[in-house]
PLY file of the C-alpha trace (Angstrom):
ply
format ascii 1.0
element vertex 273
property float x
property float y
property float z
element edge 272
property int vertex1
property int vertex2
end_header
-0.01 -0.01 0.00
1.42 3.38 -0.82
2.05 5.82 1.92
-0.75 8.53 2.24
0.11 11.93 0.95
1.16 14.40 3.62
-0.07 18.04 3.55
1.81 20.63 5.58
4.32 19.85 8.32
4.85 19.69 12.01
6.31 22.41 14.18
7.53 20.03 16.88
11.29 19.10 16.69
11.70 16.51 19.44
10.70 12.86 18.83
7.38 11.66 19.94
8.01 8.73 22.32
5.47 5.93 22.20
5.79 3.17 24.84
4.10 -0.14 24.24
3.80 -1.60 27.70
4.17 -5.28 28.48
3.26 -6.82 25.10
4.57 -10.17 26.54
1.75 -9.96 29.18
-0.89 -7.94 27.28
-0.56 -9.04 23.76
-3.34 -11.60 23.25
-5.40 -9.91 20.58
-2.77 -8.13 18.45
-3.32 -4.79 20.14
0.43 -4.03 19.73
-0.46 -3.13 16.21
-1.80 0.14 17.68
1.67 1.23 18.29
2.57 0.59 14.67
-0.42 2.68 13.44
0.46 5.59 15.70
4.08 5.57 14.78
3.33 5.47 10.99
0.76 8.19 11.12
3.25 10.49 12.81
6.01 9.50 10.29
3.77 10.19 7.28
3.24 13.63 8.64
6.98 14.25 9.19
7.22 13.87 12.88
10.24 12.17 14.30
9.14 9.03 16.41
10.71 6.78 18.93
8.81 3.52 19.52
9.77 1.68 22.79
8.68 -1.84 23.56
8.70 -2.27 27.40
8.33 -6.03 28.56
7.69 -7.29 31.98
11.48 -7.31 32.86
12.13 -3.68 31.85
11.39 -0.53 33.82
8.74 1.71 32.51
10.03 5.10 31.32
8.17 8.05 32.75
9.16 10.42 29.96
7.25 8.85 27.14
4.53 10.93 25.34
2.06 8.10 24.78
1.55 4.76 26.60
-0.32 1.76 25.22
-1.69 -1.22 27.09
-3.39 -4.14 25.19
-5.50 -7.06 26.06
-4.54 -9.95 28.03
-5.68 -13.10 30.10
-6.43 -13.00 33.85
-3.20 -13.97 35.36
-0.95 -11.75 33.16
-3.42 -8.86 33.73
-2.92 -9.10 37.55
0.82 -9.25 37.11
0.87 -6.19 34.80
-1.35 -4.17 37.10
0.82 -5.10 40.12
4.09 -4.13 38.33
2.64 -0.90 36.98
1.20 0.08 40.36
4.40 -0.56 42.18
6.53 1.28 39.54
4.40 4.47 39.43
5.96 5.74 36.30
2.66 5.94 34.29
1.07 8.01 37.16
3.99 10.38 37.01
3.78 10.68 33.23
-0.10 11.41 33.27
0.60 14.12 35.89
2.80 15.85 33.50
0.31 15.52 30.53
1.14 12.18 28.90
-1.51 10.27 26.84
-2.52 6.75 27.81
-4.54 4.32 25.62
-5.76 1.01 27.07
-7.60 -1.78 25.42
-9.81 -4.35 27.13
-7.56 -5.71 30.04
-5.54 -2.57 29.58
-8.59 -0.39 30.13
-9.64 -2.43 33.17
-6.05 -2.08 34.64
-6.32 1.79 34.19
-9.51 1.74 36.34
-9.99 1.43 40.07
-10.49 -2.36 40.15
-11.10 -5.51 38.07
-11.83 -9.10 38.74
-9.25 -11.90 38.52
-9.99 -15.37 37.23
-11.64 -16.28 40.65
-13.80 -13.17 40.59
-11.75 -11.53 43.39
-11.51 -7.72 42.95
-7.94 -6.55 42.20
-6.62 -3.01 42.38
-6.03 -1.05 39.26
-4.17 2.14 38.67
-6.99 4.57 39.31
-6.24 6.67 36.16
-9.77 6.01 34.78
-12.87 6.55 36.97
-14.27 3.11 36.45
-14.62 -0.27 38.11
-14.95 -3.67 36.33
-16.96 -6.31 37.92
-17.76 -10.08 37.30
-21.28 -10.78 36.26
-23.67 -13.71 35.71
-23.85 -13.25 32.00
-22.40 -14.73 28.80
-18.97 -13.42 27.79
-19.18 -10.58 25.35
-17.84 -11.93 22.07
-18.35 -10.48 18.59
-18.40 -7.32 16.57
-18.76 -4.02 18.37
-19.96 -0.86 16.78
-19.84 2.43 18.71
-21.48 5.78 18.10
-19.03 8.21 19.73
-19.91 11.01 21.95
-20.18 14.22 19.82
-17.40 15.80 22.04
-14.78 13.65 20.29
-15.86 14.50 16.71
-15.30 10.96 15.51
-17.03 8.62 13.06
-18.73 5.34 14.07
-16.10 3.18 15.63
-15.64 -0.43 14.58
-13.89 -3.39 16.29
-14.47 -6.68 18.06
-14.76 -7.46 21.74
-13.88 -10.47 23.84
-14.40 -9.93 27.59
-16.11 -11.41 30.53
-16.22 -8.37 32.88
-18.61 -5.40 32.76
-17.44 -1.90 33.43
-19.18 0.89 35.41
-18.28 4.43 34.42
-17.65 6.76 37.37
-19.05 10.23 37.91
-15.83 11.97 36.84
-15.32 10.00 33.64
-17.05 10.25 30.22
-18.04 7.20 28.02
-16.30 7.13 24.64
-19.65 6.44 23.16
-22.99 4.56 22.86
-23.09 0.88 21.79
-24.88 0.28 18.43
-24.02 -3.41 18.22
-22.41 -5.44 20.88
-21.94 -5.11 24.68
-19.11 -2.71 25.34
-19.13 -1.65 28.96
-22.25 -3.74 29.39
-24.08 -2.21 32.27
-27.38 -0.52 31.48
-29.65 1.59 33.82
-29.47 0.33 37.31
-26.60 -1.92 36.51
-28.62 -4.16 34.24
-26.58 -6.61 32.14
-29.50 -7.40 29.85
-31.29 -4.01 29.32
-29.47 -1.10 27.58
-28.62 1.49 26.41
-24.95 0.45 26.95
-21.98 2.69 26.72
-18.48 1.84 25.61
-15.06 3.09 26.65
-13.95 5.49 29.37
-12.24 8.83 29.12
-10.59 10.86 31.84
-8.56 13.73 30.54
-5.93 12.35 28.20
-6.45 8.65 29.44
-8.66 6.77 27.10
-9.91 3.12 27.43
-11.95 0.89 25.14
-13.02 -2.73 24.53
-12.35 -2.39 20.79
-9.90 -4.74 19.37
-9.03 -5.06 15.68
-6.40 -3.36 16.37
-8.76 -0.50 17.15
-6.46 2.08 15.59
-6.11 0.23 12.34
-9.87 0.05 11.95
-10.35 3.55 13.19
-7.74 6.05 11.97
-9.67 8.96 13.37
-9.37 7.55 16.81
-5.62 7.32 16.37
-5.53 11.04 15.25
-7.40 12.00 18.28
-4.77 10.54 20.52
-2.04 12.00 18.43
-3.69 15.46 18.45
-3.53 15.28 22.26
0.20 14.40 22.14
1.50 16.93 19.65
-0.97 19.74 20.78
-1.27 21.22 17.26
-3.62 20.42 14.26
-2.56 17.41 12.37
-2.10 17.47 8.62
-4.73 15.50 6.76
-3.71 12.03 5.40
-5.28 10.24 2.40
-7.15 7.41 4.26
-9.60 6.42 1.47
-8.41 2.85 1.48
-8.78 2.43 5.14
-12.15 4.05 5.01
-13.27 1.71 2.27
-12.34 -1.25 4.48
-14.14 0.39 7.47
-17.40 0.67 5.49
-17.07 -3.05 4.59
-16.79 -3.94 8.18
-19.62 -1.64 9.26
-21.92 -3.05 6.75
-21.07 -6.66 7.60
-21.62 -5.90 11.40
-24.94 -4.21 10.84
-26.14 -7.06 8.55
-25.08 -9.66 11.18
-22.74 -11.35 8.84
-20.08 -11.49 11.47
-22.03 -12.98 14.39
-20.02 -15.47 16.41
-21.27 -18.94 17.01
-22.38 -19.40 20.68
-21.34 -22.49 22.63
-24.01 -25.03 23.57
-23.46 -23.77 27.18
-24.28 -20.15 26.31
-27.33 -21.23 24.28
-28.68 -23.27 27.21
-28.11 -20.26 29.51
-29.67 -17.75 27.02
-32.68 -20.12 26.56
0 1
1 2
2 3
3 4
4 5
5 6
6 7
7 8
8 9
9 10
10 11
11 12
12 13
13 14
14 15
15 16
16 17
17 18
18 19
19 20
20 21
21 22
22 23
23 24
24 25
25 26
26 27
27 28
28 29
29 30
30 31
31 32
32 33
33 34
34 35
35 36
36 37
37 38
38 39
39 40
40 41
41 42
42 43
43 44
44 45
45 46
46 47
47 48
48 49
49 50
50 51
51 52
52 53
53 54
54 55
55 56
56 57
57 58
58 59
59 60
60 61
61 62
62 63
63 64
64 65
65 66
66 67
67 68
68 69
69 70
70 71
71 72
72 73
73 74
74 75
75 76
76 77
77 78
78 79
79 80
80 81
81 82
82 83
83 84
84 85
85 86
86 87
87 88
88 89
89 90
90 91
91 92
92 93
93 94
94 95
95 96
96 97
97 98
98 99
99 100
100 101
101 102
102 103
103 104
104 105
105 106
106 107
107 108
108 109
109 110
110 111
111 112
112 113
113 114
114 115
115 116
116 117
117 118
118 119
119 120
120 121
121 122
122 123
123 124
124 125
125 126
126 127
127 128
128 129
129 130
130 131
131 132
132 133
133 134
134 135
135 136
136 137
137 138
138 139
139 140
140 141
141 142
142 143
143 144
144 145
145 146
146 147
147 148
148 149
149 150
150 151
151 152
152 153
153 154
154 155
155 156
156 157
157 158
158 159
159 160
160 161
161 162
162 163
163 164
164 165
165 166
166 167
167 168
168 169
169 170
170 171
171 172
172 173
173 174
174 175
175 176
176 177
177 178
178 179
179 180
180 181
181 182
182 183
183 184
184 185
185 186
186 187
187 188
188 189
189 190
190 191
191 192
192 193
193 194
194 195
195 196
196 197
197 198
198 199
199 200
200 201
201 202
202 203
203 204
204 205
205 206
206 207
207 208
208 209
209 210
210 211
211 212
212 213
213 214
214 215
215 216
216 217
217 218
218 219
219 220
220 221
221 222
222 223
223 224
224 225
225 226
226 227
227 228
228 229
229 230
230 231
231 232
232 233
233 234
234 235
235 236
236 237
237 238
238 239
239 240
240 241
241 242
242 243
243 244
244 245
245 246
246 247
247 248
248 249
249 250
250 251
251 252
252 253
253 254
254 255
255 256
256 257
257 258
258 259
259 260
260 261
261 262
262 263
263 264
264 265
265 266
266 267
267 268
268 269
269 270
270 271
271 272
C-alpha cells in the first residue's frame, strides 16, 4: 500500500516517544499493532518518532508521550497491574500530561479495580474513573460498533470485543460513546446486564480506554489521530485514508447485517434459553 500523501508539516522538533507496555503480558489480541499505526501516522506527517517496547522485565520510562496497554488473560493482567502500580511511572507521566490508551484488560487495569480469574477484585491504577465487575452473563464476544460522544468528533467506531467483565463508568469520567452493536461496557440503567442502552469506553482527561480490538487504531484512523492530536498539541495535517475508509465501510456493513455473528457454545445457548 502506498504511503498517504502528507499535507503541511509539524512544528515539533523532538521525537514523539511511544511506549508499548508489556506486550509479553498484554498481547493476546494483536493490540500491539496500535503502536505501529500511531508511529506510521506520525512519520507520514513528518514527525520524528521513537517507539519503545517495554516488556515485563524492563522498567517503564516516565518520559514517554504516549503509553499503550493491550488485552490479556487474567493472570498476566494481574501481574501487569501489580508491576505498573508498584512502579508508578505511568502515574507520574500522566501528571505531566502524557496520553494513555488502554484496550480491554488494559482499560480495566487503568480503572480502580477489576476481577481476577476467581472473581476476586484486584486494584487497578485509578487513572480512569471506572470499576470492572464479574457478572452472571455470557462472555461478550463479537463485533462491536460504537457511536462516539459528539465531544470527540469521531465517526462510528468498529472493532471486536472478547471480555467477561462489565465496566461501570464513574461520575468524573465520560463514556467514549454509545453501543450500536455489541456489549461494550455492558451495564445499562441500574446496573442491568440485559437491558441497555450500553456505553463503551472510558475517558478521563488524556487517558482513554476501550474494549475495541482490531487493532482498534487500524480499524479507526480517526481515533488514532484523536490521541495523536492530544500528544502533539497542534492541528494534524490530513492524510489520504480512502483505502482504510473503504475497509471500514465493509466492516460496518457486515456488522450491521449480522454477517459476523460468532457461534455461541452450547453452554451459552442453554443459559440464554
